[in-house]
PDB file of N, CA, C and O in Angstrom, chain B, residues numbered from 101:
ATOM      1  N   UNK B 101      15.300  13.683  -5.429  1.00  0.00           N
ATOM      2  CA  UNK B 101      14.226  13.058  -6.458  1.00  0.00           C
ATOM      3  C   UNK B 101      13.058  12.515  -5.817  1.00  0.00           C
ATOM      4  O   UNK B 101      13.149  12.368  -4.598  1.00  0.00           O
ATOM      5  N   UNK B 102      12.071  12.214  -6.328  1.00  0.00           N
ATOM      6  CA  UNK B 102      10.841  12.140  -6.142  1.00  0.00           C
ATOM      7  C   UNK B 102      10.680  10.302  -6.262  1.00  0.00           C
ATOM      8  O   UNK B 102      11.096   9.601  -7.184  1.00  0.00           O
ATOM      9  N   UNK B 103       9.871   9.810  -4.886  1.00  0.00           N
ATOM     10  CA  UNK B 103      10.415   7.809  -5.804  1.00  0.00           C
ATOM     11  C   UNK B 103       9.265   8.001  -6.623  1.00  0.00           C
ATOM     12  O   UNK B 103       8.414   8.890  -6.584  1.00  0.00           O
ATOM     13  N   UNK B 104       9.392   6.965  -7.411  1.00  0.00           N
ATOM     14  CA  UNK B 104       8.391   6.868  -8.685  1.00  0.00           C
ATOM     15  C   UNK B 104       8.142   5.245  -8.409  1.00  0.00           C
ATOM     16  O   UNK B 104       8.853   4.241  -8.452  1.00  0.00           O
ATOM     17  N   UNK B 105       6.471   5.589  -8.042  1.00  0.00           N
ATOM     18  CA  UNK B 105       5.463   4.793  -7.655  1.00  0.00           C
ATOM     19  C   UNK B 105       5.655   3.391  -9.081  1.00  0.00           C
ATOM     20  O   UNK B 105       5.660   2.193  -9.364  1.00  0.00           O
ATOM     21  N   UNK B 106       5.716   4.065  -9.300  1.00  0.00           N
ATOM     22  CA  UNK B 106       6.085   2.841 -11.282  1.00  0.00           C
ATOM     23  C   UNK B 106       6.525   1.986 -11.558  1.00  0.00           C
ATOM     24  O   UNK B 106       6.144   1.024 -12.225  1.00  0.00           O
ATOM     25  N   UNK B 107       7.991   2.387 -10.749  1.00  0.00           N
ATOM     26  CA  UNK B 107       8.924   1.526 -11.503  1.00  0.00           C
ATOM     27  C   UNK B 107      10.082   1.581 -10.262  1.00  0.00           C
ATOM     28  O   UNK B 107      11.144   1.097 -10.652  1.00  0.00           O
ATOM     29  N   UNK B 108      10.114   1.960  -9.147  1.00  0.00           N
ATOM     30  CA  UNK B 108      11.191   1.913  -8.126  1.00  0.00           C
ATOM     31  C   UNK B 108      11.179   0.781  -7.249  1.00  0.00           C
ATOM     32  O   UNK B 108       9.973   0.565  -7.137  1.00  0.00           O
ATOM     33  N   UNK B 109      11.598   0.181  -6.765  1.00  0.00           N
ATOM     34  CA  UNK B 109      11.835  -0.933  -5.505  1.00  0.00           C
ATOM     35  C   UNK B 109      10.719  -0.565  -4.454  1.00  0.00           C
ATOM     36  O   UNK B 109      11.027   0.344  -3.682  1.00  0.00           O
ATOM     37  N   UNK B 110       9.598  -1.071  -4.318  1.00  0.00           N
ATOM     38  CA  UNK B 110       9.304  -1.137  -2.870  1.00  0.00           C
ATOM     39  C   UNK B 110       9.469  -2.507  -1.805  1.00  0.00           C
ATOM     40  O   UNK B 110       9.424  -3.665  -2.220  1.00  0.00           O
ATOM     41  N   UNK B 111       9.650  -2.162  -0.478  1.00  0.00           N
ATOM     42  CA  UNK B 111       9.820  -2.846   0.534  1.00  0.00           C
ATOM     43  C   UNK B 111       8.948  -2.489   1.126  1.00  0.00           C
ATOM     44  O   UNK B 111       8.295  -1.603   0.575  1.00  0.00           O
ATOM     45  N   UNK B 112       8.462  -2.960   2.534  1.00  0.00           N
ATOM     46  CA  UNK B 112       8.202  -2.405   3.604  1.00  0.00           C
ATOM     47  C   UNK B 112       7.958  -1.430   4.533  1.00  0.00           C
ATOM     48  O   UNK B 112       7.038  -1.031   5.248  1.00  0.00           O
ATOM     49  N   UNK B 113       9.416  -1.116   4.202  1.00  0.00           N
ATOM     50  CA  UNK B 113       9.868  -0.022   4.832  1.00  0.00           C
ATOM     51  C   UNK B 113       9.834   1.888   4.133  1.00  0.00           C
ATOM     52  O   UNK B 113       9.897   3.002   4.653  1.00  0.00           O
ATOM     53  N   UNK B 114       9.691   1.307   2.621  1.00  0.00           N
ATOM     54  CA  UNK B 114       8.895   2.580   1.740  1.00  0.00           C
ATOM     55  C   UNK B 114       7.649   3.415   2.441  1.00  0.00           C
ATOM     56  O   UNK B 114       6.481   3.070   2.624  1.00  0.00           O
ATOM     57  N   UNK B 115       8.208   4.409   2.702  1.00  0.00           N
ATOM     58  CA  UNK B 115       7.462   5.817   3.079  1.00  0.00           C
ATOM     59  C   UNK B 115       6.168   6.028   2.116  1.00  0.00           C
ATOM     60  O   UNK B 115       6.222   5.890   0.894  1.00  0.00           O
ATOM     61  N   UNK B 116       5.569   6.210   2.488  1.00  0.00           N
ATOM     62  CA  UNK B 116       3.781   7.008   1.572  1.00  0.00           C
ATOM     63  C   UNK B 116       4.450   8.426   1.812  1.00  0.00           C
ATOM     64  O   UNK B 116       4.765   9.095   2.795  1.00  0.00           O
ATOM     65  N   UNK B 117       4.505   8.538   0.627  1.00  0.00           N
ATOM     66  CA  UNK B 117       4.674   9.859   0.004  1.00  0.00           C
ATOM     67  C   UNK B 117       3.760  10.710  -0.296  1.00  0.00           C
ATOM     68  O   UNK B 117       3.057  10.045  -1.057  1.00  0.00           O
ATOM     69  N   UNK B 118       3.092  12.148  -0.188  1.00  0.00           N
ATOM     70  CA  UNK B 118       1.865  13.065  -0.572  1.00  0.00           C
ATOM     71  C   UNK B 118       1.857  12.226  -2.332  1.00  0.00           C
ATOM     72  O   UNK B 118       0.878  11.656  -2.814  1.00  0.00           O
ATOM     73  N   UNK B 119       2.975  12.355  -2.879  1.00  0.00           N
ATOM     74  CA  UNK B 119       2.972  11.499  -3.984  1.00  0.00           C
ATOM     75  C   UNK B 119       2.558  10.738  -4.175  1.00  0.00           C
ATOM     76  O   UNK B 119       2.354  10.927  -5.374  1.00  0.00           O
ATOM     77  N   UNK B 120       1.918   9.242  -3.844  1.00  0.00           N
ATOM     78  CA  UNK B 120       1.627   8.024  -3.334  1.00  0.00           C
ATOM     79  C   UNK B 120       0.594   7.889  -5.041  1.00  0.00           C
ATOM     80  O   UNK B 120       0.041   8.721  -5.761  1.00  0.00           O
ATOM     81  N   UNK B 121       0.729   6.694  -5.077  1.00  0.00           N
ATOM     82  CA  UNK B 121       0.184   6.004  -6.924  1.00  0.00           C
ATOM     83  C   UNK B 121      -0.187   4.699  -5.783  1.00  0.00           C
ATOM     84  O   UNK B 121       0.502   4.191  -4.899  1.00  0.00           O
ATOM     85  N   UNK B 122      -1.422   4.461  -6.193  1.00  0.00           N
ATOM     86  CA  UNK B 122      -2.043   3.518  -6.596  1.00  0.00           C
ATOM     87  C   UNK B 122      -1.380   2.357  -7.364  1.00  0.00           C
ATOM     88  O   UNK B 122      -2.107   1.364  -7.390  1.00  0.00           O
ATOM     89  N   UNK B 123      -0.102   2.194  -8.048  1.00  0.00           N
ATOM     90  CA  UNK B 123       0.148   1.723  -9.707  1.00  0.00           C
ATOM     91  C   UNK B 123       0.316   0.068  -9.624  1.00  0.00           C
ATOM     92  O   UNK B 123       0.387  -0.624  -8.609  1.00  0.00           O
ATOM     93  N   UNK B 124       0.348  -0.246 -10.695  1.00  0.00           N
ATOM     94  CA  UNK B 124       0.628  -1.917 -10.281  1.00  0.00           C
ATOM     95  C   UNK B 124       1.563  -2.122 -10.007  1.00  0.00           C
ATOM     96  O   UNK B 124       1.802  -3.310 -10.224  1.00  0.00           O
ATOM     97  N   UNK B 125       2.785  -1.350  -9.384  1.00  0.00           N
ATOM     98  CA  UNK B 125       3.369  -1.762  -9.290  1.00  0.00           C
ATOM     99  C   UNK B 125       3.400  -1.986  -7.631  1.00  0.00           C
ATOM    100  O   UNK B 125       4.096  -2.891  -7.171  1.00  0.00           O
ATOM    101  N   UNK B 126       2.664  -1.176  -6.817  1.00  0.00           N
ATOM    102  CA  UNK B 126       2.452  -1.328  -5.207  1.00  0.00           C
ATOM    103  C   UNK B 126       1.349  -2.810  -4.957  1.00  0.00           C
ATOM    104  O   UNK B 126       1.288  -3.715  -4.125  1.00  0.00           O
ATOM    105  N   UNK B 127       0.528  -2.391  -6.286  1.00  0.00           N
ATOM    106  CA  UNK B 127      -0.164  -3.706  -6.589  1.00  0.00           C
ATOM    107  C   UNK B 127       0.059  -4.841  -6.104  1.00  0.00           C
ATOM    108  O   UNK B 127      -0.402  -5.470  -5.151  1.00  0.00           O
ATOM    109  N   UNK B 128       1.008  -5.077  -7.060  1.00  0.00           N
ATOM    110  CA  UNK B 128       2.107  -6.474  -7.290  1.00  0.00           C
ATOM    111  C   UNK B 128       2.591  -6.555  -5.568  1.00  0.00           C
ATOM    112  O   UNK B 128       2.308  -7.551  -4.902  1.00  0.00           O
ATOM    113  N   UNK B 129       3.340  -5.383  -4.978  1.00  0.00           N
ATOM    114  CA  UNK B 129       3.659  -5.631  -3.404  1.00  0.00           C
ATOM    115  C   UNK B 129       2.915  -6.142  -2.876  1.00  0.00           C
ATOM    116  O   UNK B 129       3.159  -7.202  -2.300  1.00  0.00           O
ATOM    117  N   UNK B 130       1.230  -5.340  -2.878  1.00  0.00           N
ATOM    118  CA  UNK B 130       0.620  -5.824  -1.969  1.00  0.00           C
ATOM    119  C   UNK B 130      -0.155  -7.127  -2.036  1.00  0.00           C
ATOM    120  O   UNK B 130      -0.589  -7.714  -1.045  1.00  0.00           O
ATOM    121  N   UNK B 131      -0.325  -7.624  -3.600  1.00  0.00           N
ATOM    122  CA  UNK B 131      -0.573  -9.227  -3.579  1.00  0.00           C
ATOM    123  C   UNK B 131       0.308 -10.383  -3.217  1.00  0.00           C
ATOM    124  O   UNK B 131      -0.217 -11.496  -3.245  1.00  0.00           O
ATOM    125  N   UNK B 132       1.733 -10.273  -2.840  1.00  0.00           N
ATOM    126  CA  UNK B 132       2.536 -10.508  -2.781  1.00  0.00           C
ATOM    127  C   UNK B 132       2.457 -10.849  -1.329  1.00  0.00           C
ATOM    128  O   UNK B 132       2.429 -11.972  -0.826  1.00  0.00           O
ATOM    129  N   UNK B 133       2.419  -9.397  -0.600  1.00  0.00           N
ATOM    130  CA  UNK B 133       2.485  -9.888   1.342  1.00  0.00           C
ATOM    131  C   UNK B 133       1.127 -10.271   1.656  1.00  0.00           C
ATOM    132  O   UNK B 133       1.115 -10.918   2.703  1.00  0.00           O
ATOM    133  N   UNK B 134      -0.409 -10.068   0.980  1.00  0.00           N
ATOM    134  CA  UNK B 134      -1.634  -9.818   0.975  1.00  0.00           C
ATOM    135  C   UNK B 134      -2.275 -11.111   0.654  1.00  0.00           C
ATOM    136  O   UNK B 134      -3.241 -11.698   1.142  1.00  0.00           O
ATOM    137  N   UNK B 135      -1.645 -11.321  -0.087  1.00  0.00           N
ATOM    138  CA  UNK B 135      -1.915 -13.235  -0.809  1.00  0.00           C
ATOM    139  C   UNK B 135      -3.405 -12.368  -1.774  1.00  0.00           C
ATOM    140  O   UNK B 135      -3.721 -11.181  -1.698  1.00  0.00           O
ATOM    141  N   UNK B 136      -4.121 -13.559  -2.687  1.00  0.00           N
ATOM    142  CA  UNK B 136      -4.692 -12.745  -3.755  1.00  0.00           C
ATOM    143  C   UNK B 136      -5.715 -12.515  -3.657  1.00  0.00           C
ATOM    144  O   UNK B 136      -6.327 -12.440  -4.723  1.00  0.00           O
ATOM    145  N   UNK B 137      -6.418 -12.297  -2.512  1.00  0.00           N
ATOM    146  CA  UNK B 137      -7.822 -11.258  -1.868  1.00  0.00           C
ATOM    147  C   UNK B 137      -7.208 -10.395  -2.469  1.00  0.00           C
ATOM    148  O   UNK B 137      -7.749 -10.251  -3.565  1.00  0.00           O
ATOM    149  N   UNK B 138      -6.217  -9.617  -2.333  1.00  0.00           N
ATOM    150  CA  UNK B 138      -6.139  -8.666  -1.804  1.00  0.00           C
ATOM    151  C   UNK B 138      -6.585  -7.573  -3.293  1.00  0.00           C
ATOM    152  O   UNK B 138      -6.452  -7.591  -4.517  1.00  0.00           O
ATOM    153  N   UNK B 139      -7.168  -6.701  -2.223  1.00  0.00           N
ATOM    154  CA  UNK B 139      -8.078  -5.495  -3.930  1.00  0.00           C
ATOM    155  C   UNK B 139      -7.832  -4.084  -2.747  1.00  0.00           C
ATOM    156  O   UNK B 139      -7.392  -4.213  -1.604  1.00  0.00           O
ATOM    157  N   UNK B 140      -8.183  -2.989  -3.294  1.00  0.00           N
ATOM    158  CA  UNK B 140      -8.075  -1.702  -3.189  1.00  0.00           C
ATOM    159  C   UNK B 140      -9.846  -1.391  -3.256  1.00  0.00           C
ATOM    160  O   UNK B 140     -10.672  -1.675  -4.124  1.00  0.00           O
ATOM    161  N   UNK B 141      -9.981  -0.670  -1.900  1.00  0.00           N
ATOM    162  CA  UNK B 141     -11.281  -0.163  -2.149  1.00  0.00           C
ATOM    163  C   UNK B 141     -11.178   1.042  -1.470  1.00  0.00           C
ATOM    164  O   UNK B 141     -10.139   1.300  -0.861  1.00  0.00           O
ATOM    165  N   UNK B 142     -12.022   1.741  -1.487  1.00  0.00           N
ATOM    166  CA  UNK B 142     -12.359   3.618  -1.532  1.00  0.00           C
ATOM    167  C   UNK B 142     -11.916   3.520  -0.118  1.00  0.00           C
ATOM    168  O   UNK B 142     -10.697   3.662  -0.024  1.00  0.00           O
ATOM    169  N   UNK B 143     -12.713   3.260   1.360  1.00  0.00           N
ATOM    170  CA  UNK B 143     -12.047   3.733   2.374  1.00  0.00           C
ATOM    171  C   UNK B 143     -10.552   2.873   2.356  1.00  0.00           C
ATOM    172  O   UNK B 143      -9.773   3.440   3.122  1.00  0.00           O
ATOM    173  N   UNK B 144     -10.036   1.874   1.813  1.00  0.00           N
ATOM    174  CA  UNK B 144      -8.667   2.090   2.241  1.00  0.00           C
ATOM    175  C   UNK B 144      -7.913   2.224   1.607  1.00  0.00           C
ATOM    176  O   UNK B 144      -6.836   1.627   1.589  1.00  0.00           O
ATOM    177  N   UNK B 145      -8.365   3.208   0.786  1.00  0.00           N
ATOM    178  CA  UNK B 145      -7.501   3.718  -0.410  1.00  0.00           C
ATOM    179  C   UNK B 145      -7.281   5.421   0.505  1.00  0.00           C
ATOM    180  O   UNK B 145      -6.256   6.099   0.446  1.00  0.00           O
ATOM    181  N   UNK B 146      -8.476   5.758   1.245  1.00  0.00           N
ATOM    182  CA  UNK B 146      -8.510   7.289   1.840  1.00  0.00           C
ATOM    183  C   UNK B 146      -7.576   6.825   3.238  1.00  0.00           C
ATOM    184  O   UNK B 146      -6.997   7.744   3.816  1.00  0.00           O
ATOM    185  N   UNK B 147      -7.485   5.986   3.564  1.00  0.00           N
ATOM    186  CA  UNK B 147      -6.852   5.524   4.764  1.00  0.00           C
ATOM    187  C   UNK B 147      -5.496   5.843   4.397  1.00  0.00           C
ATOM    188  O   UNK B 147      -4.781   6.556   5.101  1.00  0.00           O
ATOM    189  N   UNK B 148      -5.180   5.402   3.463  1.00  0.00           N
ATOM    190  CA  UNK B 148      -3.711   5.219   2.642  1.00  0.00           C
ATOM    191  C   UNK B 148      -3.284   6.819   2.448  1.00  0.00           C
ATOM    192  O   UNK B 148      -2.201   7.287   2.799  1.00  0.00           O
ATOM    193  N   UNK B 149      -4.322   7.525   1.839  1.00  0.00           N
ATOM    194  CA  UNK B 149      -3.895   8.836   1.731  1.00  0.00           C
ATOM    195  C   UNK B 149      -4.489   9.745   2.858  1.00  0.00           C
ATOM    196  O   UNK B 149      -5.374  10.522   2.499  1.00  0.00           O
ATOM    197  N   UNK B 150      -4.240   9.748   3.741  1.00  0.00           N
ATOM    198  CA  UNK B 150      -5.004  10.264   4.768  1.00  0.00           C
ATOM    199  C   UNK B 150      -3.812  11.628   5.812  1.00  0.00           C
ATOM    200  O   UNK B 150      -3.968  12.293   6.836  1.00  0.00           O
ATOM    201  N   UNK B 151      -2.823  11.473   4.908  1.00  0.00           N
ATOM    202  CA  UNK B 151      -1.870  12.344   5.412  1.00  0.00           C
ATOM    203  C   UNK B 151      -1.192  11.990   6.746  1.00  0.00           C
ATOM    204  O   UNK B 151      -0.459  12.849   7.237  1.00  0.00           O
ATOM    205  N   UNK B 152      -1.343  10.895   7.346  1.00  0.00           N
ATOM    206  CA  UNK B 152      -0.712  10.493   8.702  1.00  0.00           C
ATOM    207  C   UNK B 152       0.588   9.612   8.033  1.00  0.00           C
ATOM    208  O   UNK B 152       0.432   9.035   6.957  1.00  0.00           O
ATOM    209  N   UNK B 153       2.147   9.551   8.918  1.00  0.00           N
ATOM    210  CA  UNK B 153       2.863   9.227   8.359  1.00  0.00           C
ATOM    211  C   UNK B 153       3.151   7.237   8.327  1.00  0.00           C
ATOM    212  O   UNK B 153       3.125   6.484   9.300  1.00  0.00           O
ATOM    213  N   UNK B 154       3.364   6.928   7.075  1.00  0.00           N
ATOM    214  CA  UNK B 154       2.992   5.570   6.877  1.00  0.00           C
ATOM    215  C   UNK B 154       4.182   5.083   6.152  1.00  0.00           C
ATOM    216  O   UNK B 154       4.971   5.731   5.463  1.00  0.00           O
ATOM    217  N   UNK B 155       4.168   3.761   6.445  1.00  0.00           N
ATOM    218  CA  UNK B 155       5.484   2.779   5.053  1.00  0.00           C
ATOM    219  C   UNK B 155       3.874   1.936   4.817  1.00  0.00           C
ATOM    220  O   UNK B 155       2.722   1.868   5.246  1.00  0.00           O
ATOM    221  N   UNK B 156       4.938   1.334   3.677  1.00  0.00           N
ATOM    222  CA  UNK B 156       4.204  -0.029   2.672  1.00  0.00           C
ATOM    223  C   UNK B 156       3.923  -0.889   4.025  1.00  0.00           C
ATOM    224  O   UNK B 156       2.840  -1.409   4.293  1.00  0.00           O
ATOM    225  N   UNK B 157       4.794  -0.930   4.622  1.00  0.00           N
ATOM    226  CA  UNK B 157       4.506  -2.581   5.589  1.00  0.00           C
ATOM    227  C   UNK B 157       3.376  -1.454   6.814  1.00  0.00           C
ATOM    228  O   UNK B 157       3.103  -1.918   7.921  1.00  0.00           O
ATOM    229  N   UNK B 158       2.956  -0.324   6.486  1.00  0.00           N
ATOM    230  CA  UNK B 158       1.674  -0.378   7.737  1.00  0.00           C
ATOM    231  C   UNK B 158       0.680  -0.565   6.946  1.00  0.00           C
ATOM    232  O   UNK B 158      -0.308  -0.948   7.571  1.00  0.00           O
ATOM    233  N   UNK B 159       0.458  -0.426   5.473  1.00  0.00           N
ATOM    234  CA  UNK B 159      -0.231  -0.547   4.551  1.00  0.00           C
ATOM    235  C   UNK B 159      -1.139  -1.649   4.517  1.00  0.00           C
ATOM    236  O   UNK B 159      -2.362  -1.755   4.428  1.00  0.00           O
ATOM    237  N   UNK B 160       0.281  -2.811   4.660  1.00  0.00           N
ATOM    238  CA  UNK B 160      -0.037  -4.423   4.054  1.00  0.00           C
ATOM    239  C   UNK B 160      -0.718  -4.824   5.691  1.00  0.00           C
ATOM    240  O   UNK B 160      -1.700  -5.559   5.787  1.00  0.00           O
ATOM    241  N   UNK B 161      -0.119  -4.297   6.748  1.00  0.00           N
ATOM    242  CA  UNK B 161      -0.434  -4.693   8.559  1.00  0.00           C
ATOM    243  C   UNK B 161      -2.112  -4.228   8.273  1.00  0.00           C
ATOM    244  O   UNK B 161      -2.991  -5.063   8.490  1.00  0.00           O
ATOM    245  N   UNK B 162      -2.449  -2.915   7.800  1.00  0.00           N
ATOM    246  CA  UNK B 162      -3.829  -2.336   8.397  1.00  0.00           C
ATOM    247  C   UNK B 162      -4.855  -2.995   7.026  1.00  0.00           C
ATOM    248  O   UNK B 162      -6.054  -2.762   7.183  1.00  0.00           O
ATOM    249  N   UNK B 163      -4.563  -3.611   6.007  1.00  0.00           N
ATOM    250  CA  UNK B 163      -5.119  -3.983   4.922  1.00  0.00           C
ATOM    251  C   UNK B 163      -5.269  -5.554   5.717  1.00  0.00           C
ATOM    252  O   UNK B 163      -6.394  -6.054   5.705  1.00  0.00           O
ATOM    253  N   UNK B 164      -4.485  -6.085   6.191  1.00  0.00           N
ATOM    254  CA  UNK B 164      -4.444  -7.346   7.015  1.00  0.00           C
ATOM    255  C   UNK B 164      -5.626  -7.792   8.135  1.00  0.00           C
ATOM    256  O   UNK B 164      -6.414  -8.731   8.026  1.00  0.00           O
ATOM    257  N   UNK B 165      -5.506  -6.831   9.241  1.00  0.00           N
ATOM    258  CA  UNK B 165      -6.463  -6.784  10.237  1.00  0.00           C
ATOM    259  C   UNK B 165      -7.855  -6.374   9.241  1.00  0.00           C
ATOM    260  O   UNK B 165      -8.734  -7.234   9.187  1.00  0.00           O
ATOM    261  N   UNK B 166      -8.000  -5.473   8.696  1.00  0.00           N
ATOM    262  CA  UNK B 166      -9.543  -4.944   8.013  1.00  0.00           C
ATOM    263  C   UNK B 166     -10.012  -6.241   7.204  1.00  0.00           C
ATOM    264  O   UNK B 166     -11.099  -6.176   6.630  1.00  0.00           O
ATOM    265  N   UNK B 167      -9.132  -7.614   7.110  1.00  0.00           N
ATOM    266  CA  UNK B 167     -10.041  -8.353   6.533  1.00  0.00           C
ATOM    267  C   UNK B 167      -9.503  -9.924   7.022  1.00  0.00           C
ATOM    268  O   UNK B 167      -9.613 -10.985   6.407  1.00  0.00           O
ATOM    269  N   UNK B 168      -8.862  -9.646   8.408  1.00  0.00           N
ATOM    270  CA  UNK B 168      -8.430 -10.842   9.422  1.00  0.00           C
ATOM    271  C   UNK B 168      -9.796 -11.581   9.550  1.00  0.00           C
ATOM    272  O   UNK B 168     -10.786 -10.976   9.962  1.00  0.00           O
ATOM    273  N   UNK B 169      -9.847 -13.134   9.129  1.00  0.00           N
ATOM    274  CA  UNK B 169     -11.156 -13.931   9.392  1.00  0.00           C
ATOM    275  C   UNK B 169     -12.042 -14.061   8.033  1.00  0.00           C
ATOM    276  O   UNK B 169     -12.853 -14.953   7.787  1.00  0.00           O
ATOM    277  N   UNK B 170     -11.602 -12.681   7.007  1.00  0.00           N
ATOM    278  CA  UNK B 170     -12.483 -12.893   5.440  1.00  0.00           C
ATOM    279  C   UNK B 170     -12.794 -13.825   4.858  1.00  0.00           C
ATOM    280  O   UNK B 170     -13.398 -13.714   3.791  1.00  0.00           O
TER     281      UNK B 170
END
């Protein structure tokens, strides 16, 4: 059974699957871990979907790296 990005629980260890979606569930997770300044932008979304294995923890860490000091 494939992961449901709309309703399944998300943790830092949740793998980004080929069927990954930027859902409200993902947005809530990212806001919780990155703060109220979190936003998806095209370069970041392209990085998420670049077919390199990663988890949602990696996604949080990358967003924080890109916005350090912003």
